[in-house]
Biopython code that builds the backbone (N, CA, C, O; Angstrom):
import numpy as np
from Bio.PDB.StructureBuilder import StructureBuilder

atoms = [
    (1, "MET", "N", (0.778, -1.357, -0.177)),
    (1, "MET", "CA", (-0.033, 0.109, -0.278)),
    (1, "MET", "C", (1.110, 1.438, -0.063)),
    (1, "MET", "O", (1.068, 2.490, -0.702)),
    (2, "LYS", "N", (2.006, 1.127, 0.881)),
    (2, "LYS", "CA", (2.695, 2.460, 0.945)),
    (2, "LYS", "C", (3.397, 2.730, -0.572)),
    (2, "LYS", "O", (3.477, 3.843, -1.091)),
    (3, "ILE", "N", (3.911, 1.407, -1.199)),
    (3, "ILE", "CA", (4.530, 1.686, -2.461)),
    (3, "ILE", "C", (3.570, 2.589, -3.741)),
    (3, "ILE", "O", (3.971, 3.477, -4.493)),
    (4, "LEU", "N", (2.330, 2.031, -3.643)),
    (4, "LEU", "CA", (1.140, 2.421, -4.346)),
    (4, "LEU", "C", (0.866, 3.914, -4.035)),
    (4, "LEU", "O", (0.686, 4.633, -5.018)),
    (5, "ILE", "N", (0.820, 4.376, -3.040)),
    (5, "ILE", "CA", (0.634, 5.965, -2.466)),
    (5, "ILE", "C", (1.969, 6.679, -2.994)),
    (5, "ILE", "O", (1.814, 7.777, -3.527)),
    (6, "LEU", "N", (3.373, 6.114, -2.887)),
    (6, "LEU", "CA", (4.715, 6.567, -3.332)),
    (6, "LEU", "C", (4.407, 6.914, -4.630)),
    (6, "LEU", "O", (4.538, 8.071, -5.031)),
    (7, "ARG", "N", (3.909, 5.787, -5.489)),
    (7, "ARG", "CA", (4.168, 5.872, -6.745)),
    (7, "ARG", "C", (2.795, 6.886, -7.483)),
    (7, "ARG", "O", (2.835, 7.354, -8.621)),
    (8, "ILE", "N", (2.021, 6.995, -6.822)),
    (8, "ILE", "CA", (0.872, 7.945, -7.198)),
    (8, "ILE", "C", (1.346, 9.260, -6.942)),
    (8, "ILE", "O", (1.259, 10.112, -7.826)),
    (9, "SER", "N", (1.871, 9.537, -5.758)),
    (9, "SER", "CA", (2.491, 10.950, -5.458)),
    (9, "SER", "C", (3.489, 11.244, -6.613)),
    (9, "SER", "O", (3.273, 12.330, -7.152)),
    (10, "LEU", "N", (4.394, 10.627, -7.054)),
    (10, "LEU", "CA", (5.555, 10.639, -7.847)),
    (10, "LEU", "C", (4.912, 10.983, -9.240)),
    (10, "LEU", "O", (5.298, 11.872, -9.999)),
    (11, "VAL", "N", (3.967, 10.204, -9.420)),
    (11, "VAL", "CA", (3.306, 10.449, -11.065)),
    (11, "VAL", "C", (2.772, 11.794, -10.817)),
    (11, "VAL", "O", (3.119, 12.636, -11.645)),
    (12, "THR", "N", (2.038, 12.170, -9.903)),
    (12, "THR", "CA", (1.209, 13.382, -9.852)),
    (12, "THR", "C", (2.683, 14.373, -9.771)),
    (12, "THR", "O", (2.958, 14.985, -10.804)),
    (13, "TYR", "N", (3.277, 14.476, -9.010)),
    (13, "TYR", "CA", (4.719, 15.294, -8.865)),
    (13, "TYR", "C", (5.184, 15.474, -10.466)),
    (13, "TYR", "O", (5.399, 16.597, -10.921)),
    (14, "LEU", "N", (5.277, 14.618, -11.037)),
    (14, "LEU", "CA", (5.947, 14.611, -12.408)),
    (14, "LEU", "C", (5.079, 15.351, -13.263)),
    (14, "LEU", "O", (5.533, 16.251, -13.969)),
    (15, "LEU", "N", (3.655, 14.998, -13.260)),
    (15, "LEU", "CA", (2.866, 15.529, -14.127)),
    (15, "LEU", "C", (2.802, 17.127, -13.911)),
    (15, "LEU", "O", (2.940, 17.862, -14.889)),
    (16, "SER", "N", (2.623, 17.583, -12.804)),
    (16, "SER", "CA", (2.384, 18.814, -12.454)),
    (16, "SER", "C", (3.783, 19.596, -12.801)),
    (16, "SER", "O", (3.732, 20.675, -13.392)),
    (17, "VAL", "N", (4.939, 19.058, -12.444)),
    (17, "VAL", "CA", (6.018, 19.768, -13.007)),
    (17, "VAL", "C", (6.458, 19.825, -14.536)),
    (17, "VAL", "O", (7.038, 20.727, -15.140)),
    (18, "SER", "N", (6.056, 18.728, -14.927)),
    (18, "SER", "CA", (6.164, 18.939, -16.605)),
    (18, "SER", "C", (4.807, 19.599, -17.145)),
    (18, "SER", "O", (4.795, 19.725, -18.370)),
    (19, "ALA", "N", (3.847, 19.972, -16.584)),
    (19, "ALA", "CA", (2.940, 20.960, -17.173)),
    (19, "ALA", "C", (3.429, 22.610, -16.741)),
    (19, "ALA", "O", (3.133, 23.663, -17.305)),
    (20, "VAL", "N", (4.236, 22.387, -15.596)),
    (20, "VAL", "CA", (4.575, 23.926, -15.348)),
    (20, "VAL", "C", (5.408, 24.152, -16.212)),
    (20, "VAL", "O", (5.257, 25.174, -16.881)),
    (21, "MET", "N", (6.722, 23.143, -16.513)),
    (21, "MET", "CA", (7.535, 23.576, -17.731)),
    (21, "MET", "C", (6.870, 23.805, -18.949)),
    (21, "MET", "O", (7.258, 24.731, -19.661)),
    (22, "LEU", "N", (5.894, 23.076, -19.304)),
    (22, "LEU", "CA", (5.216, 23.407, -20.488)),
    (22, "LEU", "C", (4.701, 24.662, -20.658)),
    (22, "LEU", "O", (4.821, 25.246, -21.735)),
    (23, "LEU", "N", (4.119, 25.164, -19.678)),
    (23, "LEU", "CA", (3.426, 26.509, -19.840)),
    (23, "LEU", "C", (4.576, 27.662, -19.606)),
    (23, "LEU", "O", (4.231, 28.844, -19.626)),
    (24, "VAL", "N", (5.795, 27.340, -19.408)),
    (24, "VAL", "CA", (6.995, 28.327, -18.871)),
    (24, "VAL", "C", (7.488, 28.357, -20.425)),
    (24, "VAL", "O", (7.785, 29.435, -20.940)),
    (25, "PHE", "N", (7.560, 27.221, -21.102)),
    (25, "PHE", "CA", (8.190, 27.284, -22.452)),
    (25, "PHE", "C", (7.527, 27.632, -23.500)),
    (25, "PHE", "O", (7.934, 28.173, -24.528)),
    (26, "TYR", "N", (6.256, 27.228, -23.137)),
    (26, "TYR", "CA", (5.255, 27.147, -24.484)),
    (26, "TYR", "C", (3.962, 27.885, -24.191)),
    (26, "TYR", "O", (2.877, 27.313, -24.289)),
    (27, "PRO", "N", (4.094, 29.321, -23.785)),
    (27, "PRO", "CA", (2.934, 29.732, -23.289)),
    (27, "PRO", "C", (1.764, 30.187, -24.303)),
    (27, "PRO", "O", (2.014, 30.514, -25.463)),
    (28, "SER", "N", (0.602, 30.179, -23.817)),
    (28, "SER", "CA", (-0.417, 30.474, -24.574)),
    (28, "SER", "C", (-0.535, 31.645, -25.317)),
    (28, "SER", "O", (0.108, 32.600, -24.881)),
    (29, "ALA", "N", (-1.297, 31.847, -26.490)),
    (29, "ALA", "CA", (-1.180, 32.918, -27.184)),
    (29, "ALA", "C", (-2.181, 34.039, -26.678)),
    (29, "ALA", "O", (-2.219, 35.209, -27.060)),
    (30, "ASP", "N", (-3.087, 33.341, -25.609)),
    (30, "ASP", "CA", (-4.176, 34.241, -25.082)),
    (30, "ASP", "C", (-3.746, 35.114, -23.740)),
    (30, "ASP", "O", (-4.453, 35.227, -22.739)),
    (31, "VAL", "N", (-2.594, 35.638, -23.908)),
    (31, "VAL", "CA", (-2.015, 36.511, -22.817)),
    (31, "VAL", "C", (-2.489, 38.026, -23.048)),
    (31, "VAL", "O", (-2.269, 38.603, -24.113)),
    (32, "PRO", "N", (-3.136, 38.608, -22.005)),
    (32, "PRO", "CA", (-3.462, 40.110, -22.078)),
    (32, "PRO", "C", (-2.268, 40.700, -22.668)),
    (32, "PRO", "O", (-1.197, 40.111, -22.521)),
    (33, "THR", "N", (-2.327, 41.816, -23.330)),
    (33, "THR", "CA", (-1.631, 42.677, -23.494)),
    (33, "THR", "C", (-0.862, 43.467, -22.434)),
    (33, "THR", "O", (0.126, 44.178, -22.619)),
    (34, "GLU", "N", (-1.349, 43.270, -21.562)),
    (34, "GLU", "CA", (-0.685, 44.083, -20.283)),
    (34, "GLU", "C", (0.604, 43.293, -19.712)),
    (34, "GLU", "O", (1.687, 43.743, -19.338)),
    (35, "VAL", "N", (0.147, 42.030, -19.766)),
    (35, "VAL", "CA", (1.061, 41.082, -19.477)),
    (35, "VAL", "C", (2.348, 40.892, -20.257)),
    (35, "VAL", "O", (3.452, 40.717, -19.740)),
    (36, "LEU", "N", (2.045, 40.954, -21.775)),
    (36, "LEU", "CA", (2.783, 40.693, -22.681)),
    (36, "LEU", "C", (4.017, 42.269, -22.409)),
    (36, "LEU", "O", (5.226, 42.180, -22.193)),
    (37, "SER", "N", (3.346, 43.335, -22.498)),
    (37, "SER", "CA", (3.956, 44.333, -22.158)),
    (37, "SER", "C", (4.861, 44.382, -21.088)),
    (37, "SER", "O", (5.931, 44.974, -21.226)),
    (38, "TYR", "N", (4.511, 43.742, -19.877)),
    (38, "TYR", "CA", (5.414, 43.631, -18.808)),
    (38, "TYR", "C", (6.431, 42.810, -18.991)),
    (38, "TYR", "O", (7.525, 43.049, -18.480)),
    (39, "MET", "N", (6.197, 41.696, -19.771)),
    (39, "MET", "CA", (7.236, 40.649, -19.968)),
    (39, "MET", "C", (8.281, 41.318, -21.050)),
    (39, "MET", "O", (9.444, 40.916, -21.052)),
    (40, "GLN", "N", (7.889, 42.273, -21.909)),
    (40, "GLN", "CA", (8.713, 42.830, -22.932)),
    (40, "GLN", "C", (9.921, 43.484, -22.296)),
    (40, "GLN", "O", (11.095, 43.352, -22.641)),
    (41, "TRP", "N", (9.302, 44.403, -21.053)),
    (41, "TRP", "CA", (9.988, 45.436, -20.199)),
    (41, "TRP", "C", (10.999, 44.488, -19.323)),
    (41, "TRP", "O", (12.212, 44.686, -19.242)),
    (42, "TRP", "N", (10.369, 43.545, -18.755)),
    (42, "TRP", "CA", (11.137, 42.713, -17.727)),
    (42, "TRP", "C", (12.330, 42.055, -18.130)),
    (42, "TRP", "O", (13.410, 42.102, -17.541)),
    (43, "TYR", "N", (11.962, 41.205, -19.567)),
    (43, "TYR", "CA", (13.109, 40.212, -19.802)),
    (43, "TYR", "C", (14.535, 40.909, -19.888)),
    (43, "TYR", "O", (15.407, 40.374, -19.202)),
    (44, "PRO", "N", (14.896, 42.015, -20.624)),
    (44, "PRO", "CA", (16.031, 42.825, -20.974)),
    (44, "PRO", "C", (16.265, 43.302, -19.655)),
    (44, "PRO", "O", (17.336, 43.901, -19.555)),
    (45, "GLN", "N", (15.587, 43.219, -18.605)),
    (45, "GLN", "CA", (16.379, 43.932, -17.116)),
    (45, "GLN", "C", (17.565, 43.177, -16.822)),
    (45, "GLN", "O", (17.624, 41.953, -16.943)),
    (46, "PRO", "N", (18.439, 43.855, -16.463)),
    (46, "PRO", "CA", (19.658, 43.214, -15.958)),
    (46, "PRO", "C", (19.658, 42.555, -14.537)),
    (46, "PRO", "O", (19.260, 43.237, -13.592)),
    (47, "ASN", "N", (20.070, 41.300, -14.334)),
    (47, "ASN", "CA", (20.029, 40.711, -13.106)),
    (47, "ASN", "C", (21.058, 41.035, -11.964)),
    (47, "ASN", "O", (22.200, 41.181, -12.399)),
    (48, "THR", "N", (20.914, 41.190, -10.540)),
    (48, "THR", "CA", (22.119, 41.113, -10.049)),
    (48, "THR", "C", (22.793, 39.765, -9.684)),
    (48, "THR", "O", (22.055, 38.780, -9.713)),
    (49, "GLU", "N", (24.065, 39.588, -9.350)),
    (49, "GLU", "CA", (24.672, 38.423, -9.039)),
    (49, "GLU", "C", (23.783, 37.439, -8.151)),
    (49, "GLU", "O", (23.630, 36.243, -8.402)),
    (50, "ILE", "N", (23.302, 38.025, -7.229)),
    (50, "ILE", "CA", (22.368, 37.258, -6.045)),
    (50, "ILE", "C", (21.024, 36.581, -6.791)),
    (50, "ILE", "O", (20.540, 35.478, -6.537)),
    (51, "GLU", "N", (20.603, 37.463, -7.691)),
    (51, "GLU", "CA", (19.258, 36.808, -8.390)),
    (51, "GLU", "C", (19.628, 35.842, -9.679)),
    (51, "GLU", "O", (18.915, 34.917, -10.069)),
    (52, "GLU", "N", (20.598, 36.149, -10.126)),
    (52, "GLU", "CA", (21.645, 35.063, -10.846)),
    (52, "GLU", "C", (21.599, 33.850, -10.419)),
    (52, "GLU", "O", (20.906, 32.935, -10.863)),
    (53, "PHE", "N", (22.306, 33.830, -9.589)),
    (53, "PHE", "CA", (22.655, 32.659, -8.348)),
    (53, "PHE", "C", (21.381, 32.125, -7.862)),
    (53, "PHE", "O", (21.243, 30.912, -8.016)),
    (54, "VAL", "N", (20.439, 32.753, -7.319)),
    (54, "VAL", "CA", (19.352, 32.066, -6.826)),
    (54, "VAL", "C", (18.414, 31.325, -8.038)),
    (54, "VAL", "O", (17.869, 30.221, -8.030)),
    (55, "SER", "N", (18.439, 32.123, -8.827)),
    (55, "SER", "CA", (17.745, 31.645, -10.255)),
    (55, "SER", "C", (18.264, 30.211, -10.610)),
    (55, "SER", "O", (17.617, 29.165, -10.566)),
    (56, "THR", "N", (19.506, 30.379, -10.952)),
    (56, "THR", "CA", (20.250, 28.990, -11.239)),
    (56, "THR", "C", (20.278, 27.848, -10.275)),
    (56, "THR", "O", (20.204, 26.686, -10.673)),
    (57, "LEU", "N", (20.394, 28.194, -8.895)),
    (57, "LEU", "CA", (19.881, 27.327, -7.995)),
    (57, "LEU", "C", (18.768, 26.517, -7.888)),
    (57, "LEU", "O", (18.744, 25.347, -7.505)),
    (58, "GLY", "N", (17.759, 27.275, -8.284)),
    (58, "GLY", "CA", (16.146, 26.957, -8.278)),
    (58, "GLY", "C", (16.002, 26.196, -9.367)),
    (58, "GLY", "O", (15.212, 25.251, -9.388)),
    (59, "ALA", "N", (16.864, 26.583, -10.532)),
    (59, "ALA", "CA", (16.533, 25.362, -11.914)),
    (59, "ALA", "C", (17.212, 24.220, -11.569)),
    (59, "ALA", "O", (16.792, 23.116, -11.913)),
    (60, "VAL", "N", (18.507, 24.404, -10.742)),
    (60, "VAL", "CA", (19.135, 22.804, -10.583)),
    (60, "VAL", "C", (18.459, 22.243, -9.376)),
    (60, "VAL", "O", (18.656, 21.038, -9.220)),
    (61, "ALA", "N", (17.866, 22.709, -8.674)),
    (61, "ALA", "CA", (17.107, 22.373, -7.680)),
    (61, "ALA", "C", (15.741, 21.351, -8.280)),
    (61, "ALA", "O", (15.424, 20.188, -8.033)),
    (62, "LEU", "N", (15.248, 22.233, -9.018)),
    (62, "LEU", "CA", (13.650, 21.414, -9.579)),
    (62, "LEU", "C", (14.467, 20.484, -10.589)),
    (62, "LEU", "O", (13.747, 19.496, -10.728)),
    (63, "LEU", "N", (15.523, 20.328, -11.297)),
    (63, "LEU", "CA", (16.005, 19.525, -12.291)),
    (63, "LEU", "C", (16.381, 18.148, -11.177)),
    (63, "LEU", "O", (15.913, 17.064, -11.526)),
    (64, "ILE", "N", (16.891, 18.170, -10.366)),
    (64, "ILE", "CA", (17.398, 17.282, -9.389)),
    (64, "ILE", "C", (16.319, 16.556, -8.708)),
    (64, "ILE", "O", (16.310, 15.331, -8.586)),
    (65, "SER", "N", (15.228, 17.506, -8.179)),
    (65, "SER", "CA", (13.859, 16.733, -7.673)),
    (65, "SER", "C", (13.341, 15.753, -8.537)),
    (65, "SER", "O", (13.029, 14.606, -8.218)),
    (66, "PHE", "N", (13.230, 16.539, -10.234)),
    (66, "PHE", "CA", (12.261, 15.947, -11.282)),
    (66, "PHE", "C", (12.953, 14.459, -11.520)),
    (66, "PHE", "O", (12.296, 13.427, -11.659)),
    (67, "PHE", "N", (14.333, 14.533, -11.542)),
    (67, "PHE", "CA", (15.109, 13.162, -11.727)),
    (67, "PHE", "C", (14.849, 12.306, -11.022)),
    (67, "PHE", "O", (14.528, 11.160, -11.338)),
    (68, "SER", "N", (14.988, 12.902, -9.640)),
    (68, "SER", "CA", (15.103, 11.907, -8.540)),
    (68, "SER", "C", (13.578, 11.362, -8.524)),
    (68, "SER", "O", (13.461, 10.139, -8.439)),
    (69, "ALA", "N", (12.537, 12.047, -8.589)),
    (69, "ALA", "CA", (11.347, 11.760, -8.470)),
    (69, "ALA", "C", (11.267, 10.373, -9.749)),
    (69, "ALA", "O", (10.676, 9.347, -9.414)),
    (70, "ILE", "N", (11.691, 10.434, -10.707)),
    (70, "ILE", "CA", (11.892, 9.536, -11.685)),
    (70, "ILE", "C", (12.592, 8.334, -11.252)),
    (70, "ILE", "O", (12.052, 7.237, -11.396)),
    (71, "ALA", "N", (13.864, 8.461, -10.682)),
    (71, "ALA", "CA", (14.347, 7.339, -10.251)),
    (71, "ALA", "C", (13.822, 6.742, -8.952)),
    (71, "ALA", "O", (13.922, 5.546, -8.679)),
    (72, "MET", "N", (13.240, 7.681, -8.150)),
    (72, "MET", "CA", (12.243, 6.914, -7.062)),
    (72, "MET", "C", (10.914, 5.865, -7.761)),
    (72, "MET", "O", (10.391, 4.861, -7.278)),
    (73, "LEU", "N", (10.693, 6.470, -8.877)),
    (73, "LEU", "CA", (9.376, 5.581, -9.278)),
    (73, "LEU", "C", (9.787, 4.112, -9.678)),
    (73, "LEU", "O", (9.018, 3.155, -9.593)),
    (74, "PHE", "N", (11.284, 4.036, -10.190)),
    (74, "PHE", "CA", (11.716, 2.936, -10.492)),
    (74, "PHE", "C", (12.266, 2.157, -9.723)),
    (74, "PHE", "O", (12.331, 0.997, -10.130)),
    (75, "LEU", "N", (12.789, 2.421, -8.523)),
    (75, "LEU", "CA", (13.767, 1.775, -7.796)),
    (75, "LEU", "C", (12.923, 1.805, -6.217)),
    (75, "LEU", "O", (12.040, 2.559, -5.808)),
    (76, "LYS", "N", (13.492, 0.860, -5.688)),
    (76, "LYS", "CA", (13.320, 0.319, -4.244)),
    (76, "LYS", "C", (14.240, -0.478, -3.668)),
    (76, "LYS", "O", (14.533, -1.619, -4.026)),
    (77, "ASN", "N", (14.784, 0.261, -2.593)),
    (77, "ASN", "CA", (15.771, -0.370, -1.832)),
    (77, "ASN", "C", (16.815, -0.808, -2.961)),
    (77, "ASN", "O", (17.238, -1.964, -2.915)),
    (78, "GLY", "N", (17.212, -0.029, -3.877)),
    (78, "GLY", "CA", (18.537, -0.704, -4.919)),
    (78, "GLY", "C", (17.954, -1.529, -5.839)),
    (78, "GLY", "O", (18.648, -1.844, -6.805)),
    (79, "GLU", "N", (16.441, -2.102, -5.736)),
    (79, "GLU", "CA", (16.239, -2.941, -6.873)),
    (79, "GLU", "C", (14.914, -2.546, -7.804)),
    (79, "GLU", "O", (13.891, -2.303, -7.164)),
    (80, "PRO", "N", (14.844, -2.467, -9.117)),
    (80, "PRO", "CA", (13.950, -2.064, -9.754)),
    (80, "PRO", "C", (12.663, -2.672, -9.337)),
    (80, "PRO", "O", (12.481, -3.860, -9.071)),
    (81, "ILE", "N", (11.638, -1.539, -9.310)),
    (81, "ILE", "CA", (10.115, -2.045, -9.327)),
    (81, "ILE", "C", (9.800, -2.033, -10.852)),
    (81, "ILE", "O", (10.215, -1.184, -11.641)),
    (82, "TYR", "N", (9.073, -3.006, -11.129)),
    (82, "TYR", "CA", (8.489, -3.423, -12.176)),
    (82, "TYR", "C", (7.295, -2.904, -12.292)),
    (82, "TYR", "O", (6.626, -3.223, -11.310)),
    (83, "LEU", "N", (6.505, -2.022, -13.296)),
    (83, "LEU", "CA", (5.387, -1.590, -13.660)),
    (83, "LEU", "C", (4.331, -2.492, -14.079)),
    (83, "LEU", "O", (3.240, -2.044, -14.433)),
]
sb = StructureBuilder()
sb.init_structure("model")
sb.init_model(0)
sb.init_chain("A")
sb.init_seg("    ")
for serial, (resi, resn, name, xyz) in enumerate(atoms, 1):
    if name == "N":
        sb.init_residue(resn, " ", resi, " ")
    sb.init_atom(name, np.array(xyz, "f"), 0.0, 1.0, " ", f" {name:<3s}", serial, name[0])
structure = sb.get_structure()
């Protein structure tokens, strides 16, 4: 029962992270003009060293958690779990 709950939570996590990544990299065309104007202004703004470090650290943490969830989905005590 615990393994089933773990698998369901990992699949849910992977789907939600994938949906967020999809929306970030492929936004829909139905974005209001105010949002587009803000994004056009915001993107070229320079980042400080701390902002750049924190954004890189966040991206690395997201990737590590994503790949760890995939690994946990298929591993149990060092042995593969067959779906």
